[in-house]
Residue frames as a rotation matrix with the C-alpha (Angstrom) as fourth column:
UNK 1
0.068 -0.703 0.708 -7.08
0.997 0.033 -0.063 6.73
0.021 0.711 0.703 22.00
UNK 2
-0.213 -0.249 -0.945 -5.54
0.419 -0.897 0.142 10.19
-0.883 -0.366 0.295 22.10
UNK 3
0.626 0.418 0.659 -7.04
0.779 -0.286 -0.558 12.56
-0.045 0.862 -0.504 19.53
UNK 4
-0.374 -0.777 -0.507 -4.47
0.578 -0.623 0.527 14.99
-0.725 -0.096 0.681 18.15
UNK 5
0.820 0.556 0.136 -4.94
0.463 -0.505 -0.729 18.02
-0.336 0.661 -0.671 15.93
UNK 6
0.569 -0.632 0.527 -2.73
0.462 -0.284 -0.840 20.34
0.680 0.721 0.130 13.94
UNK 7
0.503 -0.358 0.786 -1.68
-0.627 -0.778 0.046 22.09
0.595 -0.516 -0.616 17.15
UNK 8
0.502 -0.259 0.825 -0.75
-0.733 0.378 0.565 18.96
-0.459 -0.889 0.000 19.13
UNK 9
0.993 -0.064 -0.098 0.49
-0.007 0.804 -0.594 16.63
0.117 0.591 0.798 16.36
UNK 10
0.318 -0.947 0.053 4.08
-0.332 -0.163 -0.929 17.83
0.888 0.277 -0.367 16.52
UNK 11
-0.186 -0.396 0.899 4.40
-0.968 -0.081 -0.236 17.40
0.166 -0.915 -0.368 20.30
UNK 12
0.384 0.475 0.791 2.53
-0.692 0.716 -0.094 14.07
-0.612 -0.511 0.604 20.48
UNK 13
0.941 0.017 0.338 3.95
0.192 0.796 -0.574 12.42
-0.279 0.605 0.745 17.33
UNK 14
0.714 -0.670 0.204 6.94
0.116 -0.174 -0.978 14.22
0.691 0.722 -0.047 15.79
UNK 15
-0.006 -0.742 0.670 8.64
-0.771 -0.424 -0.476 14.92
0.637 -0.519 -0.569 19.13
UNK 16
0.770 0.366 0.522 7.67
-0.624 0.602 0.498 11.61
-0.132 -0.710 0.692 20.75
UNK 17
-0.446 -0.895 0.006 10.29
-0.891 0.445 0.093 9.02
-0.086 0.037 -0.996 21.56
UNK 18
-0.685 0.141 0.715 9.67
-0.018 0.977 -0.211 5.47
-0.729 -0.157 -0.667 20.47
UNK 19
-0.879 0.356 0.315 6.81
0.440 0.354 0.825 4.19
0.182 0.865 -0.468 18.36
UNK 20
-0.500 0.797 -0.339 3.59
-0.298 -0.526 -0.796 6.07
-0.813 -0.297 0.501 17.63
UNK 21
-0.680 0.413 0.605 0.76
0.725 0.500 0.474 4.69
-0.107 0.761 -0.640 15.50
UNK 22
-0.713 0.430 -0.553 -1.32
-0.317 -0.902 -0.292 7.41
-0.625 -0.033 0.780 13.86
UNK 23
-0.313 0.738 0.597 -4.81
0.857 0.491 -0.159 6.75
-0.410 0.462 -0.786 12.52
UNK 24
-0.912 0.068 -0.405 -5.52
-0.224 -0.910 0.349 9.40
-0.345 0.409 0.845 9.87
UNK 25
-0.465 0.840 0.279 -9.29
0.870 0.492 -0.032 9.61
-0.165 0.228 -0.960 9.32
UNK 26
-0.970 0.221 0.103 -12.02
-0.198 -0.962 0.190 12.09
0.141 0.164 0.976 8.42
UNK 27
-0.491 0.856 0.159 -15.68
-0.448 -0.092 -0.889 12.72
-0.747 -0.508 0.429 9.14
UNK 28
0.330 0.690 -0.644 -16.73
-0.889 -0.002 -0.458 11.77
-0.317 0.724 0.613 5.62
UNK 29
-0.428 -0.595 -0.681 -14.70
-0.763 0.642 -0.082 8.55
0.485 0.484 -0.728 5.42
UNK 30
0.618 0.760 0.203 -16.99
-0.762 0.514 0.395 5.59
0.195 -0.399 0.896 6.14
UNK 31
0.548 -0.470 -0.692 -14.16
0.220 0.879 -0.423 2.98
0.807 0.080 0.585 5.86
UNK 32
-0.521 -0.745 0.416 -12.24
-0.193 -0.372 -0.908 5.03
0.832 -0.553 0.050 8.46
UNK 33
-0.129 0.569 0.812 -15.16
-0.974 -0.227 0.004 4.90
0.187 -0.790 0.583 10.87
UNK 34
0.821 0.440 -0.365 -15.63
-0.415 0.897 0.150 1.17
0.393 0.028 0.919 10.26
UNK 35
0.201 -0.862 -0.465 -11.93
0.255 0.504 -0.825 0.58
0.946 0.047 0.321 11.02
UNK 36
-0.096 -0.320 0.942 -11.85
-0.651 -0.696 -0.303 2.58
0.753 -0.643 -0.142 14.25
UNK 37
0.759 0.368 0.537 -13.14
-0.651 0.454 0.609 -0.21
-0.020 -0.812 0.584 16.56
UNK 38
0.831 -0.521 -0.195 -10.37
0.432 0.825 -0.365 -2.47
0.351 0.219 0.910 15.21
UNK 39
-0.037 -0.863 0.504 -7.74
0.056 -0.505 -0.861 0.20
0.998 -0.004 0.067 15.91
UNK 40
0.176 0.166 0.970 -9.12
-0.882 -0.411 0.230 0.66
0.437 -0.896 0.074 19.43
UNK 41
0.985 0.156 0.076 -8.95
-0.173 0.906 0.386 -3.12
-0.009 -0.393 0.919 19.97
UNK 42
0.449 -0.892 -0.051 -5.32
0.552 0.322 -0.769 -3.11
0.703 0.317 0.637 18.82
UNK 43
-0.063 -0.436 0.898 -4.63
-0.464 -0.784 -0.413 -0.25
0.884 -0.442 -0.153 21.23
UNK 44
0.703 0.367 0.609 -6.00
-0.707 0.272 0.653 -2.36
0.074 -0.890 0.451 24.09
UNK 45
0.942 -0.333 -0.039 -3.63
0.331 0.942 -0.051 -5.15
0.053 0.035 0.998 23.05
UNK 46
0.184 -0.957 0.226 -0.49
0.910 0.079 -0.407 -3.14
0.371 0.280 0.885 22.23
UNK 47
0.715 0.222 0.663 -1.06
0.141 -0.974 0.174 0.25
0.685 -0.031 -0.728 23.88
UNK 48
0.897 -0.430 -0.103 1.49
0.070 -0.092 0.993 -0.44
-0.437 -0.898 -0.052 26.60
UNK 49
0.058 -0.931 0.361 4.25
0.705 0.294 0.645 -0.76
-0.707 0.217 0.673 23.97
UNK 50
-0.694 -0.187 0.695 3.12
0.682 -0.479 0.552 1.69
0.229 0.858 0.460 21.27
UNK 51
-0.623 0.490 -0.610 1.41
0.040 -0.759 -0.650 5.06
-0.781 -0.429 0.453 21.58
UNK 52
-0.412 0.595 0.690 -1.85
0.911 0.262 0.319 5.25
0.009 0.760 -0.650 19.61
UNK 53
-0.544 0.314 -0.778 -3.22
-0.002 -0.928 -0.373 8.56
-0.839 -0.201 0.506 18.34
UNK 54
-0.053 0.550 0.833 -5.83
0.969 0.228 -0.089 9.58
-0.239 0.803 -0.546 15.80
UNK 55
-0.746 -0.210 -0.632 -5.95
0.064 -0.967 0.245 12.68
-0.663 0.142 0.735 13.62
UNK 56
0.338 0.889 0.309 -9.13
0.647 0.019 -0.762 13.92
-0.683 0.457 -0.569 11.97
UNK 57
-0.627 -0.704 0.333 -7.84
0.704 -0.329 0.629 15.26
-0.333 0.629 0.702 8.66
UNK 58
0.293 0.808 0.510 -11.04
0.898 -0.416 0.143 17.28
0.328 0.417 -0.848 8.11
UNK 59
0.985 0.074 -0.156 -9.59
0.136 -0.885 0.445 19.97
-0.105 -0.459 -0.882 10.41
UNK 60
0.311 -0.946 -0.086 -5.95
-0.276 -0.177 0.945 19.35
-0.909 -0.270 -0.317 9.47
UNK 61
0.957 0.148 0.250 -5.77
0.181 0.368 -0.912 19.08
-0.227 0.918 0.326 5.68
UNK 62
0.640 -0.767 -0.043 -2.42
-0.626 -0.489 -0.607 20.88
0.445 0.416 -0.793 5.34
UNK 63
-0.010 -0.625 0.780 -0.88
-0.900 0.345 0.265 18.69
-0.435 -0.700 -0.566 8.01
UNK 64
0.536 0.274 0.798 -2.17
-0.004 0.947 -0.323 15.54
-0.844 0.170 0.508 6.28
UNK 65
0.980 -0.199 0.028 -0.68
0.016 -0.062 -0.998 16.70
0.201 0.978 -0.058 2.97
UNK 66
0.344 -0.897 0.277 2.62
-0.901 -0.398 -0.171 17.55
0.264 -0.191 -0.945 4.70
UNK 67
-0.140 -0.345 0.928 2.68
-0.668 0.725 0.169 14.01
-0.731 -0.597 -0.332 6.14
UNK 68
-0.733 -0.186 -0.654 2.00
-0.674 0.329 0.661 12.68
0.092 0.926 -0.367 2.61
UNK 69
-0.579 0.679 0.451 -1.38
0.239 0.670 -0.703 11.22
-0.780 -0.299 -0.550 3.52
UNK 70
-0.882 0.132 -0.452 -2.96
-0.462 -0.431 0.775 11.03
-0.093 0.893 0.441 0.07
UNK 71
-0.234 0.850 -0.472 -5.86
-0.309 0.395 0.865 8.66
0.922 0.348 0.170 0.75
UNK 72
-0.480 0.157 0.863 -7.94
-0.873 0.012 -0.488 7.47
-0.087 -0.988 0.131 3.68
UNK 73
0.976 -0.172 0.131 -7.91
-0.166 -0.204 0.965 5.52
-0.139 -0.964 -0.228 5.82
UNK 74
0.273 -0.948 -0.164 -4.15
-0.129 0.133 -0.983 5.72
0.953 0.289 -0.086 6.39
UNK 75
0.997 -0.083 0.005 -2.52
0.013 0.219 0.976 4.13
-0.082 -0.972 0.219 9.42
UNK 76
0.468 -0.878 0.098 1.09
-0.223 -0.225 -0.948 5.28
0.855 0.422 -0.302 9.85
UNK 77
0.768 -0.370 -0.523 3.84
0.640 0.414 0.647 4.07
-0.023 -0.832 0.555 12.15
UNK 78
0.617 -0.601 0.508 6.33
-0.360 -0.790 -0.496 6.65
0.700 0.123 -0.704 13.39
UNK 79
0.563 -0.525 -0.638 9.54
0.814 0.483 0.321 6.03
0.140 -0.701 0.700 15.29
UNK 80
-0.188 -0.649 -0.738 11.22
0.760 -0.572 0.310 8.93
-0.623 -0.502 0.600 17.09
UNK 81
0.042 0.337 -0.940 9.25
-0.113 -0.934 -0.340 11.40
-0.993 0.121 -0.001 14.96
UNK 82
-0.626 -0.283 -0.727 9.87
-0.731 -0.112 0.673 9.86
-0.272 0.953 -0.137 11.52
UNK 83
0.553 0.833 0.012 7.31
-0.744 0.500 -0.442 7.93
-0.375 0.236 0.897 9.51
UNK 84
-0.535 -0.810 0.238 8.68
-0.642 0.574 0.508 4.44
-0.549 0.119 -0.828 8.93
UNK 85
-0.951 0.282 0.126 5.72
0.301 0.753 0.585 2.58
0.070 0.594 -0.801 7.43
UNK 86
-0.510 0.857 -0.071 2.04
-0.672 -0.449 -0.589 2.91
-0.536 -0.253 0.805 6.63
UNK 87
-0.745 0.456 0.486 -0.94
0.632 0.717 0.296 0.97
-0.214 0.527 -0.822 5.38
UNK 88
-0.714 0.436 -0.548 -3.56
-0.408 -0.895 -0.181 2.80
-0.569 0.095 0.817 3.39
UNK 89
-0.264 0.753 -0.602 -6.92
-0.955 -0.116 0.273 2.50
0.136 0.647 0.750 1.66
UNK 90
0.580 0.599 -0.552 -7.87
-0.563 0.784 0.260 -1.13
0.589 0.161 0.792 0.88
UNK 91
-0.104 -0.720 -0.686 -4.78
0.188 0.663 -0.725 -2.46
0.977 -0.204 0.067 2.70
UNK 92
-0.718 -0.130 0.684 -5.82
-0.564 -0.468 -0.680 -0.74
0.409 -0.874 0.263 5.92
UNK 93
0.464 0.818 -0.339 -7.45
-0.325 0.514 0.794 -3.64
0.824 -0.258 0.504 7.72
UNK 94
0.792 -0.090 0.604 -6.96
-0.605 0.020 0.796 -5.08
-0.083 -0.996 -0.038 11.18
UNK 95
0.850 -0.458 0.258 -4.73
0.439 0.889 0.131 -7.94
-0.290 0.003 0.957 9.99
UNK 96
0.367 -0.731 0.576 -2.33
0.645 -0.246 -0.723 -5.73
0.670 0.637 0.381 8.03
UNK 97
0.456 -0.169 0.874 -2.19
-0.489 -0.868 0.087 -3.11
0.744 -0.467 -0.478 10.79
UNK 98
0.884 -0.114 0.452 -1.47
-0.366 0.431 0.825 -5.76
-0.289 -0.895 0.339 13.42
UNK 99
0.691 -0.671 0.268 1.26
0.722 0.631 -0.284 -7.26
0.021 0.390 0.921 11.20
UNK 100
0.287 -0.572 0.768 2.86
0.172 -0.758 -0.629 -3.80
0.942 0.313 -0.119 10.91
UNK 101
0.652 -0.002 0.759 2.69
-0.688 -0.422 0.590 -3.33
0.319 -0.907 -0.276 14.70
UNK 102
0.941 -0.229 0.249 4.26
0.056 0.831 0.554 -6.74
-0.334 -0.507 0.795 15.38
UNK 103
0.602 -0.743 0.293 7.21
0.528 0.094 -0.844 -5.90
0.599 0.663 0.449 13.13
UNK 104
0.006 -0.595 0.804 8.33
-0.171 -0.793 -0.585 -3.19
0.985 -0.134 -0.106 15.54
UNK 105
0.826 0.322 0.463 7.70
-0.497 0.027 0.867 -4.83
0.266 -0.946 0.183 18.92
């Protein structure tokens, strides 16, 4: 999975064509770390159709706030640079994320 930061987020997500799934996480977020293997498994399954990236919000707090990420974990779907849907906090589980992905395939 491609790790982006505040310097590469715009090019990799906001300027990307098509669908991009962004995993917003942080070093201190245990649910985020527990979810990461599930996200990586989904990338193996759907990575040919959707670009998967992850952003550690610990080093990109302003960017997270700008993208209206108010709680973690947050998994957001972007299309052509615009956020179109997200699952967050308790709803961020493999089933809900996969359902969101399938909506846009």
